[in-house]
C-alpha positions in Angstrom: 64.2 90.9 70.7 63.0 92.0 74.2 60.7 94.7 74.8 60.9 96.1 78.3 62.3 92.7 79.5 59.5 90.7 77.8 60.3 88.5 74.9 58.2 87.4 72.0 57.0 84.0 73.5 56.0 85.8 76.8 54.1 88.3 74.9 52.4 85.8 72.9 51.6 83.8 76.1 50.1 86.9 77.8 47.9 87.5 74.7 46.6 84.1 74.7 45.7 84.2 78.4 44.1 87.7 77.9 42.0 86.2 75.0 41.0 83.3 77.1 40.0 85.4 80.0 38.3 88.3 78.3 37.0 86.8 75.2 37.2 88.1 71.6 34.8 91.0 71.9 36.2 92.4 75.3 39.9 92.0 74.0 39.3 94.5 71.3 37.9 97.1 73.7 40.7 96.4 76.1 43.4 96.7 73.3 41.7 99.9 72.1 41.9 101.4 75.7 45.4 100.2 76.4 46.6 101.8 73.0 45.0 105.1 73.8 46.5 105.0 77.3 50.1 104.3 76.1 49.7 107.0 73.3 48.7 109.5 76.0 51.6 108.3 78.3 54.3 108.7 75.5 53.2 112.1 74.5 53.2 113.3 78.1 55.8 115.5 79.8 56.5 112.8 82.3 57.5 110.3 79.5 59.8 113.1 78.0 61.4 113.5 81.5 62.0 109.8 81.7 63.6 109.7 78.2 66.0 112.7 79.1 67.0 111.1 82.4 67.7 107.8 80.7 69.8 109.5 78.1 71.8 111.4 80.6 72.4 108.2 82.6 73.4 106.4 79.4 76.0 109.0 78.5 77.1 110.0 82.1 80.4 108.1 82.0 81.3 109.8 78.7 80.6 113.2 80.2 82.6 112.4 83.4 85.7 111.3 81.3 85.5 114.6 79.3 85.2 116.7 82.5 88.0 114.8 84.2 90.3 115.3 81.1 90.7 111.4 80.7 90.7 112.0 76.9 93.7 114.2 77.1 95.4 111.8 79.4 94.8 109.1 77.0 96.4 111.0 74.2 99.3 111.9 76.2 99.8 108.2 77.2 99.6 107.1 73.4 102.2 109.8 72.7 104.6 108.5 75.5 104.1 105.0 74.4 104.9 105.7 70.8 108.0 107.6 71.9 109.2 104.8 74.1 108.7 102.4 71.3 110.8 104.5 69.0 113.6 104.7 71.6 113.6 101.0 72.3 113.6 100.2 68.6 116.6 102.5 68.1 118.3 101.2 71.0 117.8 97.8 70.1 121.0 95.5 69.9 121.2 92.3 68.1 120.7 89.8 70.9 122.8 87.3 68.9 125.7 89.5 68.6 127.9 87.7 71.0 126.8 84.1 69.9 127.6 85.0 66.2 131.2 86.4 67.4 131.8 83.2 69.3 130.7 81.1 66.2 133.3 83.0 64.2 136.0 82.6 66.9 135.3 78.7 66.9 135.8 78.6 63.1 139.2 80.0 63.4 140.1 77.7 66.4 138.9 74.5 64.9 139.5 74.0 61.1 136.5 72.7 59.1 136.2 68.8 59.1 136.7 66.9 56.1 135.1 63.5 55.2 137.3 60.5 55.8 137.2 59.5 52.2 138.3 62.9 51.0 141.1 63.1 53.6 142.3 59.6 52.3 142.3 60.9 48.8 144.3 63.9 49.6 146.9 61.8 51.4 147.0 59.4 48.3 147.5 62.5 45.9 150.4 63.9 48.2 152.1 60.5 47.9 151.3 60.1 44.2 149.5 56.9 44.7 146.9 56.4 42.1 143.6 55.7 43.8 140.7 53.2 42.9 138.4 55.8 41.6 140.8 57.1 39.0 140.9 53.7 37.3 
């Protein structure tokens, strides 16, 4: 987690350097002074202005979208897309329709093929000759 662009390792490093430079007694005094200064700064009017400005900048794109009516345009776009999808689905034609028709036409042109063994059996039956399988 970064605080003002400073990660936990950097913060630890700065504290260790401050402890080495100032010593344990002066670090307490410096910490107390720094805490009071930060507390006064956060409660000041200038900090409130900074926070308000930051929030305005953060939400500026949303406000601009509302003012430009982009939300309405998005809704209209969604409605148009849904209507188009409905029309496309209703007008949808089976892409294999012609292929299926050709397939049925081919069946009428070419009779179904029969195995050679079955064809031989039918010939034998027509001639009334007993086949080997009947014995």
